[in-house]
VEXVO-232918 format. One record per atom (N, C-alpha, C): residue in three letters; x negated, y negated, z. Coordinates in steps of 0.001 Angstrom, whole numbers, padded with zeros to 6 digits, always signed. Each point is the difference from the previous one (the first is absolute). Example, Ala and Ser with C-alpha at 12.3 -4.5 7.8 and 13.67 -1.06 7.14 Angstrom:
BEGIN
ALA-013190+005690+007800/ALA+000890-001190+000000/ALA-000900-001200+000000/SER+000350-001050-000720/SER-000820-001190+000060/SER+000770-001090+000730/
This chain:
BEGIN
MET-153941-158675+068547/MET+000730+000946-000842/MET+001467-000397-000168/ILE+000648-000400+001161/ILE+001406-000428-000064/ILE+000144-001211-000899/LYS-000981-000917+000130/LYS+000054-001193-000841/LYS-000109+000367-001466/ARG-000858+000981-000329/ARG-000178+000407-001384/ARG+001275+000625-000564/ILE+000688+000807+000825/ILE+001245+000647-000463/ILE+001105-001020-000198/LEU+000149-000897+001001/LEU+001089-000968-000082/LEU-000259-001086-001026/SER-001268-000212-000326/SER-000313-001068-000953/SER+000565+000288-001377/ARG+000310+001241-000264/ARG+000623+000316-001291/ARG+001411-000584-000109/ALA+000686-000158+001167/ALA+001363-000531-000005/ALA+000068-001444+000477/VAL-001031-000481+000700/VAL+000015-001344+000568/VAL-001138-000817-000592/ASP+000334-001176-000535/ASP-001034-000871-000567/ASP-000943-000476+001091/GLU-001226-000321-000421/GLU-001038-000399+000943/GLU+000394-001245+000775/GLU+000719-000934-000692/GLU+000335-001239+000680/GLU+001073+000185+001071/GLU+000648+001176+000062/GLU+001042+000240+000998/GLU-000569+000535+001305/TRP-001358+000174+000072/TRP-000620+000456+001248/TRP+000068-001131+001040/PRO-000021+000243+001267/PRO-000394+001250+000639/PRO+001095+001079-000062/ILE-000442+001208-000171/ILE+000904+001113-000210/ILE+000784+000374+001246/TRP-000436-000482+001213/TRP+000701+000361+001235/TRP+001443-000510+000017/ARG+000317-000942-000912/ARG+001366-000510-000019/ARG+001016+001085-000366/LEU-000420+000900-000885/LEU+000936+001021-000466/LEU+000410+000957+001122/PRO-000948+000640+000709/PRO+000431+000869+001102/PRO+000693-000766+001113/LEU-000379-001291+000214/LEU+000679-000786+001022/LEU+001468-000193-000351/MET+000289-000314-001246/MET+001377-000192-000430/MET+000793+001292+000108/LEU-000662+001119-000375/LEU+000681+001292+000123/LEU+000306+000324+001459/SER-000924-000319+000887/SER+000204+000268+001428/SER+001139-000854+000560/ILE+000019-001279-000388/ILE+001076-000885+000462/ILE+001347+000492-000502/GLY+000053+000425-001267/GLY+001243+000524-000554/GLY+000471+001232+000733/PHE-000944+000877+000353/PHE+000348+001220+000720/PHE+000554-000321+001385/VAL-000646-000941+000691/VAL+000456-000379+001338/VAL+001400-000619-000048/LEU+000223-000883-000987/LEU+001316-000637-000127/LEU+001085+001021-000312/ALA-000310+000931-000915/ALA+000979+001027-000345/ALA+000307+000888+001201/GLY-001046+000351+000767/GLY+000212+000809+001192/GLY+000815-000731+001043/GLY-000263-001284+000169/GLY+000759-000787+000961/GLY+001455-000125-000391/LEU+000244-000192-001297/LEU+001372-000094-000479/LEU+000746+001311+000235/PHE-000648+001120-000302/PHE+000621+001303+000207/PHE+000309+000218+001479/TYR-000966-000323+000861/TYR+000188+000194+001437/TYR+001157-000868+000508/GLY+000046-001248-000476/GLY+001045-000897+000452/GLY+001387+000457-000409/LEU+000113+000492-001238/LEU+001301+000448-000485/LEU+000429+001302+000652/TYR-000968+000872+000272/TYR+000334+001320+000517/TYR+000194-000002+001513/PHE-000879-000697+000728/PHE+000038+000019+001454/PHE+000542-001291+000607/GLY-000008-001068-000747/GLY+000417-001281+000542/GLY+001505-000193-000083/PRO+000486-001198+000320/PRO+001433-000281-000059/PRO+000528+000113-001419/GLY+001194+000538-000116/GLY+000598+000168-001323/GLY+000583-001288-000533/LEU+000541+000081-001198/LEU+000578-001179-000642/LEU+001184-000534+000786/SER+000815+000906+000569/SER+001170-000449+000754/SER-000414-000788+001238/PHE-001132+000390+000609/PHE-000500-000751+001162/PHE-000454-001388-000428/LEU-000748-000064-001107/LEU-000492-001283-000482/LEU+001143-000924-000399/ARG+001114+000583-000450/ARG+001166-000809-000360/ARG+000870-000333+001210/GLY-000372+000536+001163/GLY+000744-000288+001224/GLY+001262+000800+000157/LEU+000105+001166-000655/LEU+001223+000790+000035/LEU-000020+001104+001048/ASP-001176+000333+000528/ASP-000084+001044+001017/ASP+000570-000504+001325/TYR+000389+000962+000849/TYR+000520-000338+001317/TYR-001046-000778+000788/ASN+000345-001215+000389/ASN-000944-000875+000687/ASN+000790-001032+000800/PRO+000556+000410+001150/PRO+000877-000895+000765/PRO-000764-001104+000696/SER+000743-000987+000454/SER-000581-001123+000741/SER+000843-000249+001246/SER-000657-000366+001094/SER+000717-000342+001232/SER+000220-001508+000123/LYS-000458-000759-000975/LYS+000157-001455+000035/LYS+001435-000374-000350/THR+000444-001137+000487/THR+001403-000386-000164/THR+000189-001265-000828/TYR-001046-000499-000619/TYR+000167-001188-000849/TYR+000922+000346-001181/ALA+000719-000979-000497/ALA+000966+000222-001073/ALA-000676-000050-001371/VAL+000323+000957-000830/VAL-000483+000047-001382/VAL+001157-000402-000913/LYS-000213-001008-000821/LYS+001053-000461-000907/LYS-000155+000692-001351/LEU+001040+000749-000386/LEU-000035+000745-001241/LEU+001272-000248-000798/GLU-000099+000343-001261/GLU+001168-000054-000883/GLU+000080+001314-000760/VAL+001142+000671+000110/VAL+000226+001260-000712/VAL+001294-000131-000792/GLY-000102+000174-001306/GLY+001200-000095-000825/GLY+000712-001327+000131/GLY-000758-001072+000175/GLY+000609-001322+000117/GLY+000556-000298+001376/THR-000138+000910+000954/THR+000501-000192+001363/THR-001174-000282+000933/LEU+000119-001029+000820/LEU-001075-000402+000897/LEU+000138+000674+001361/PHE-001146+000359+000585/PHE-000044+000615+001326/PHE-001152-000614+000790/ALA+000172-000058+001298/ALA-001097-000315+000915/ALA-000074+001165+000975/VAL-000986+000870-000200/VAL-000073+001276+000717/VAL-001168-000021+000988/PRO+000238+000290+001268/PRO-001115+000132+000940/PRO-000958+001088-000469/ALA-001280-000261+000101/ALA-001002+000930-000528/ALA+000115+001388+000611/ASN+000457+000102+001257/ASN+000058+001314+000641/ASN+001168+000855-000500/TYR+000785-000527-000929/TYR+001027+000817-000660/TYR-000485+000524-001350/THR-001131-000489-000480/THR-000504+000431-001297/THR-000786+001295+000148/ARG+000153+000889-000964/ARG-000593+001336+000098/ARG-001381+000082-000644/ASN-000328-000943-000868/ASN-001307+000023-000664/ASN-000467-001427-000263/ALA-001263-000102-000415/ALA-000590-001328-000211/ALA+000659-000745-001154/ALA+000418+000736-001034/ALA+000623-000656-001152/ALA+001257-000757+000404/SER+000749+000538+000949/SER+001238-000642+000438/SER-000256-001191+000913/ARG-001256-000250+000339/ARG-000343-001178+000810/ARG-000605-001118-000839/ARG+000038+000167-001308/ARG-000531-001041-000872/ARG+001134-000939-000409/ALA-000120-001243+000358/ALA+001032-000968-000326/ALA+000126-000151-001510/GLY+001216-000333-000437/GLY+000221-000220-001420/GLY+001089+000909-000554/GLN-000004+000173-001304/GLN+001020+000793-000676/GLN-000387+001477-000027/HIS+000964+000852+000257/HIS-000189+001444+000001/HIS+001127+000658-000778/GLN-000298+001151-000549/GLN+001038+000834-000587/GLN+000515+001008+001022/HIS-000819+000232+001022/HIS+000355+001010+000997/HIS-000771-000279+001290/MET+000634+000207+001129/MET-000717-000038+001271/MET+000581+001049+000940/THR-000852+000505+000901/THR+000389+001078+000894/THR-000172-000431+001443/LEU+001048+000230+000794/LEU+000025-000379+001403/LEU+000244+001237+000864/HIS-000199-000149+001296/HIS+000302+001100+000902/HIS+000399-000548+001360/ALA+000758+000821+000735/ALA+000484-000389+001320/ALA+000397+001262+000751/LEU+000209-000155+001309/LEU+000342+001147+000838/LEU+001415-000125+000548/LEU+000714+001109-000036/LEU+001287+000090+000677/LEU-000252+000020+001516/PRO+000969-000467+000819/PRO+001365-000331-000424/PRO+000196-001462-000405/ASN-000961-000881+000330/ASN+000217-001437-000193/ASN-000762-000581-001173/LEU-000605+000853-000828/LEU-000781-000427-001163/LEU-001097-000979+000396/THR-000801+000414+000956/THR-001135-000809+000437/THR-001174+000203-000953/GLY-000806-001046-000162/GLY-001149+000069-000876/GLY-001187+000699+000648/TYR-001057+000146-000773/TYR-001195+000730+000432/TYR-000707-000722+001141/GLN-000391+000782+001010/GLN-000812-000490+001103/GLN-001060+001048+000301/LEU-001113-000427+000540/LEU-001053+000957+000333/LEU+000489+001028+001016/SER+000905-000406+000879/SER+000507+000914+001021/SER+000935+001066-000574/THR+000513-000236-001207/THR+000922+000969-000609/THR-000546+000581-001301/LYS-001293-000146-000242/LYS-000565+000428-001282/LYS+000205+001484-000252/GLU-000004+000827+001052/GLU+000198+001439-000187/GLU+001411+000298-000479/GLN+000962-000795+000418/GLN+001387+000210-000427/GLN+000166-000240-001500/PHE-000794-000909-000540/PHE+000080-000297-001430/PHE-000621+001102-000852/LEU-000724+000910+000637/LEU-000637+001102-000730/LEU+000771+001306+000129/ARG+001050+000004+000761/ARG+000749+001246+000220/ARG+000733+000436-001274/VAL+000016+001309-000244/VAL+000691+000552-001165/VAL+000971+001095+000402/ASP+000196+000213+001300/ASP+000892+001062+000473/ASP+001451-000391-000218/ASP+000901+000937+000270/ASP+001428-000209-000246/ASP+000576-001185+000770/ALA-000547-000266+001173/ALA+000538-001065+000840/ALA-000771-001310-000124/SER-000872-000106-000980/SER-000783-001225-000179/SER+000912-001224-000070/PRO-000325-001077+000728/PRO+000828-001202-000015/PRO-000339-000962-001141/LEU-000882+000413-000896/LEU-000477-000900-001046/LEU+001059-000237-001085/VAL+000162-001250-000361/VAL+000850-000392-001132/VAL-000902-000728-000995/ILE-000032+000461-001231/ILE-000789-000639-001050/ILE+000947-000742-000934/ILE-000261-001269-000189/ILE+000872-000872-000783/ILE-000757-000511-001219/SER+000611+000093-001153/SER-000616-000509-001228/SER+000918-001041-000621/ILE-000589-001069-000489/ILE+000742-001033-000727/ILE-000606-000088-001391/SER+000838+000121-001018/SER-000490+000059-001378/SER+000786-000943-000890/GLY-000669-000483-001021/GLY+000682-000762-001029/GLY+000708+000950-000962/VAL+001181-000353-000451/VAL+000773+000835-000915/VAL+000509-000853-001153/ASP+000419+000679-001064/ASP+000489-000716-001180/ASP+001467-000400+000117/ARG+000752+000785+000794/ARG+001426-000306+000125/ARG+000517+000536+001322/GLU+001085-000593+000462/GLU+000608+000419+001251/GLU+000780+001292-000205/LEU-000127+000929+000970/LEU+000707+001275-000091/LEU+000657+000292+001348/PRO+001287-000378+000158/PRO+000696+000268+001269/PRO+000036+001505+000287/ASN+000086+000352+001282/ASN-000037+001404+000392/ASN+001143+000817-000606/GLU+001164-000604-000157/GLU+001122+000728-000600/GLU-000331+000416-001429/ARG-000589-000913-000759/ARG-000369+000322-001383/ARG-001180+000965-000039/ARG-000904-000137+000971/ARG-001134+000923+000097/ARG+000518+001422+000234/PHE+000981+000114+000892/PHE+000588+001313+000295/PHE+000655+000589-001243/ASP+000804-000798-000689/ASP+000753+000500-001159/ASP-000907+000381-001168/SER-001046-000784-000237/SER-000809+000221-001198/SER-001192+000919+000230/LEU-000611-000053+001196/LEU-001225+000757+000233/LEU+000214+001317+000739/TYR+000969+000039+000894/TYR+000145+001172+000863/TYR+001211+000872-000326/ALA+001148-000619-000237/ALA+001237+000760-000193/ALA-000103+001083-001075/PRO-000680-000237-001138/PRO-000057+001055-001026/PRO-000709+001276+000451/TYR-000765-000066+001076/TYR-000773+001164+000440/TYR+000559+000644+001274/ILE+001109-000524+000503/ILE+000584+000548+001219/ILE+000689+001330-000296/GLU-000298+000983+000817/GLU+000591+001332-000156/GLU+001091+000259+001018/LEU-000156-000576+001204/LEU+000950+000286+001078/LEU+000209-001236+000859/LYS+001272-000274+000296/LYS+000367-001068+000919/LYS+000563+000650+001250/THR-000624-000262+001136/THR+000462+000630+001226/THR+001315-000613+000453/SER+000739+000759+000784/SER+001320-000454+000433/SER-000054-000873+001246/ASP-001102+000066+000743/ASP-000092-000744+001261/ASP-000736-001320-000193/ILE+000417-000996+000752/ILE-000697-001283+000059/ILE-000524-000163+001418/GLU-001323-000114+000121/GLU-000638-000107+001312/GLU-000825-001277+000048/ASN+000131-000732+001107/ASN-000704-001278+000157/ASN+000326-000963-001139/ASP+001238+000061-000472/ASP+000460-000850-001110/ASP-000795+000246-001278/LEU-000490+001216-000171/LEU-000731+000387-001198/LEU+000674+001187-000676/GLN+000215-000127-001311/GLN+000479+001118-000800/GLN-001214+000695-000610/ALA-000091+001324+000201/ALA-001163+000750-000476/ALA+000284+000657-001339/TYR-001025+000047-000854/TYR+000071+000645-001307/TYR-001247+000860-000177/GLN+000127+001020-000824/GLN-001147+000849-000316/GLN-000246-000017-001500/PHE-001267-000035-000378/PHE-000381+000011-001404/PHE-000193+001442-000476/GLY+000153+000200-001305/GLY-000247+001304-000593/GLY-001482+000327-000031/ASN-000313+001272-000057/ASN-001397+000445+000003/ASN-000739-000332-001287/GLU+000726-000271-001069/GLU-000641-000290-001285/GLU+000014-001489-000314/THR+000094-000819+001017/THR+000072-001453-000188/THR-001306-000662+000446/PRO-000210-001253-000388/PRO-001212-000713+000446/PRO-000050-000192+001516/TYR+001140+000152+000690/TYR+000059-000211+001439/TYR+000039+001309+000773/ARG-000462+001055-000598/ARG-000029+001292+000671/ARG-000806-000103+001297/GLY+000510+000618+001050/GLY-000684-000052+001291/GLY+000325-001236+000810/LYS+001018-000751-000433/LYS+000394-001201+000728/LYS+001511-000025+000196/ASP+000421-000720+001031/ASP+001415-000209+000278/ASP+000329-001478-000177/LEU+001267-000265-000243/LEU+000463-001374-000196/LEU+001032-000332+001070/PHE-000111-001173+000570/PHE+000964-000467+000997/PHE+000459-001398-000402/ARG+001315-000165-000007/ARG+000573-001290-000396/ARG+000825-000562+001140/ALA-000252-001252+000365/ALA+000737-000632+001093/ALA+001456-000187-000402/MET+000880+000373+000877/MET+001438-000132-000248/MET+000547-001021+000989/LEU-000122-001255-000330/LEU+000384-001072+000900/LEU+001209-000748-000533/ALA+000857-000404+000929/ALA+001136-000836-000378/ALA-000498-001431-000156/GLY+000698-000780-000829/GLY-000400-001386-000184/GLY+000440-000515-001349/SER-000579-001114-000401/SER+000348-000623-001271/SER-000547+000821-001161/ARG+000431-000332-001182/ARG-000488+000678-001214/ARG-001513-000157-000122/LEU-000509-001177+000312/LEU-001429-000248-000082/LEU-000758+000841+001026/GLN+000518+000081+001227/GLN-000651+000795+001043/GLN-000053+001477-000381/ARG+001067+000499-000590/ARG+000008+001409-000411/ARG-000990+000229-001138/ALA-000125-000977-000900/ALA-000930+000138-001119/ALA-001446+000003+000472/GLU-000263-000653+001128/GLU-001363-000090+000523/GLU-000286+001028+001089/ALA+000954+000892+000284/ALA-000192+001002+001055/ALA-001244+000842-000279/ALA-000726+000315+001046/ALA-001283+000690-000136/ALA+000163+001397-000603/VAL-000990+000383-000806/VAL-000093+001342-000570/VAL-001385+000531+000330/PHE-000057+001126+000697/PHE-001275+000565+000438/PHE-000325+001275-000764/ILE-001204+000054-000526/ILE-000548+001227-000577/ILE-000952+000591+001035/CYS+000292+001225+000442/CYS-000782+000611+001075/CYS-000565+001353-000427/GLU-001222+000255+000428/GLU-000531+001345-000152/GLU+000790+000932+000898/THR+000167+001244-000419/THR+000785+000945+000782/THR-000623+000180+001380/ASP+000864+000222+000998/ASP-000490+000015+001379/ASP-000830+001225+000348/ASP-000147+000948-000940/ASP-000889+001124+000263/ASP-001453-000332-000353/LYS-000212-001177-000546/LYS-001355-000436-000325/LYS-000597-000739+001184/ARG-001214+000358+000349/ARG-000664-000651+001117/ARG-000247-001472-000320/GLY+000361-000866+000944/GLY-000188-001433-000198/GLY+000909-000596-001058/ALA+001173+000593-000206/ALA+000928-000463-001037/ALA+000319-001484+000164/ILE+000042-000711-001121/ILE+000257-001437+000023/ILE+001282-000335-000757/CYS+000549-001150+000317/CYS+001141-000566-000723/CYS-000414-001353-000559/GLU+000556-000326-001149/GLU-000314-001281-000642/GLU+001267-000623-000540/THR+000075-001300+000086/THR+001103-000745-000595/THR-000538-001328-000506/ARG+000820-000715-000742/ARG-000412-001293-000537/ARG+001208-000908-000151/TYR-000261-001284-000078/TYR+001067-000960-000226/TYR-000569-001209-000730/SER+000865-000711-000689/SER-000427-001132-000830/SER-000108-001275+000821/LEU-000992-000819-000362/LEU-000128-001339+000568/LEU+000468-001050-001000/GLY+000523+000441-001105/GLY+000394-000905-001073/GLY-000355+000634-001335/PRO+000053-000760-001060/PRO-000242+000558-001330/PRO-001442+000372-000295/SER-000957-000410+000857/SER-001398+000239-000360/SER-000851+000611+001111/ALA+000610+000436+001087/ALA-000770+000626+001090/ALA+000878+000987+000744/GLU-000618+001049+000539/GLU+000726+000964+000809/GLU-000890+000519+001123/VAL+000656+000486+001037/VAL-000677+000559+001168/VAL+000296+001494+000068/SER-001017+000794+000253/SER+000201+001409+000311/SER-000700+000286+001318/TYR+000540+000934+000754/TYR-000665+000382+001241/TYR+000228+001475+000271/LEU-000934+000606+000697/LEU+000098+001416+000318/LEU-000344+000245+001464/PHE+000570+001077+000518/PHE-000191+000379+001394/PHE+000238+001502+000104/LYS-000308+000579+001140/LYS+000172+001429+000181/LYS+001480+000363+000072/ARG+000332+001126-000613/ARG+001399+000433-000029/ARG+000553+000212+001407/ARG-000841+000300+000945/ARG+000432+000191+001386/ARG+000805-001208+000501/HIS-000292-001185-000561/HIS+000653-001226+000463/HIS+001220-000378-000837/LEU+000445+000876-000874/LEU+001093-000359-000912/LEU+001288-000337+000752/SER+000210+000629+001141/SER+001213-000296+000767/SER+000041-001453+000465/ASP-001157-000670+000034/ASP-000073-001411+000398/ASP-000084-000930-001206/TRP+000468+000481-001151/TRP-000215-000735-001243/TRP+000598-001400+000041/GLN+001146-000178+000653/GLN+000630-001326+000002/GLN-000860-001014+000744/SER-000555+000415+001132/SER-000877-000894+000752/SER-001270-000304-000800/ILE-000579+001041-000608/ILE-001228-000196-000782/ILE+000260-000919-001186/ASP+001090+000236-000699/ASP+000318-000800-001180/ASP+000207-001464+000374/THR+000721-000228+001074/THR+000245-001376+000443/THR-001303-000697+000386/LYS-000866+000708+000718/LYS-001251-000605+000469/LYS-000969-000271-001156/VAL-000040+000908-000987/VAL-000861-000245-001155/VAL+000486-001239-000759/LYS+001294-000084-000223/LYS+000541-001148-000728/LYS-000202-001299+000774/ASP+000159+000054+001319/ASP-000232-001192+000814/ASP-001479-000401-000029/LEU-000886+000995+000013/LEU-001435-000281-000047/LEU-000367-000708-001298/ILE+000460+000542-001123/ILE-000295-000607-001300/ILE+000625-001389-000099/LYS+001208-000127+000514/LYS+000662-001313-000001/LYS-000815-001013+000802/GLY-000582+000463+001116/GLY-000836-000880+000809/GLY-001253-000440-000738/PHE-000602+000911-000768/PHE-001189-000359-000781/PHE+000353-001027-001071/ARG+001178+000120-000575/ARG+000416-000964-001029/ARG+000294-001365+000627/SER+000663+000014+001158/SER+000305-001257+000699/SER-001290-000703+000422/ALA-000970+000777+000478/ALA-001270-000582+000430/ALA-000710-000687-001170/ALA+000133+000560-001192/ALA-000635-000606-001182/ALA+000657-001338-000333/ARG+001315-000069+000163/ARG+000703-001269-000290/ARG-000378-001063+001022/ILE-000111+000404+001244/ILE-000368-000951+001061/ILE-001420-000527-000214/ALA-000891+000921-000425/ALA-001398-000395-000216/ALA-000141-000998-001126/ASN+000934+000046-000959/ASN-000060-000950-001098/ASN+000452-001386+000435/
């Protein structure tokens, strides 16, 4: 009977007719597998190596970001994408205060902490179109939105508050007030911090590596009083990665 019904749509020479339900069954299984994989399996960010996936290995990964070469120990990389040698537009690193040590199995829990006192520092290196010194960043991006400049300078930081109707609402600004040359003052650190009433509040700053690359890093606001030590150690760490790349060549 089935053959008689289907024969109206299928020529006799296309038999055996079992091919049709077999193909439909295979299509159904493939579609179900695809749905299951997309819904329950690893997402696109995991497949691209962007999800958190640290390594305890210490072999050096040679990368280039924005025309700048680095040789980074694998245990400083935060995801698999940052462990792929070659050219990158962006890479993400991590380390622990106070000495900016890389990931180890014995300290893996410390890298997962999100509390106010977390020692985690996340460092990003990105390619950029042009160099933007911190002084110019302050004048062009932040100064127009400042509502209040505090009168006190603490830990060599001048504090500012943004207006409630600005893009930086809910954040504070801190600018390093250091003596030195004109160039040193132009490169003085500028920190954007979440207000300290927010649980796990973080601070972020950035600095240029030249006309085509920059470094940004963030840490918990609880550690802001140690900003000079943190800033020096981050810059020394990145400088070491650049020196290692030159030596490897």
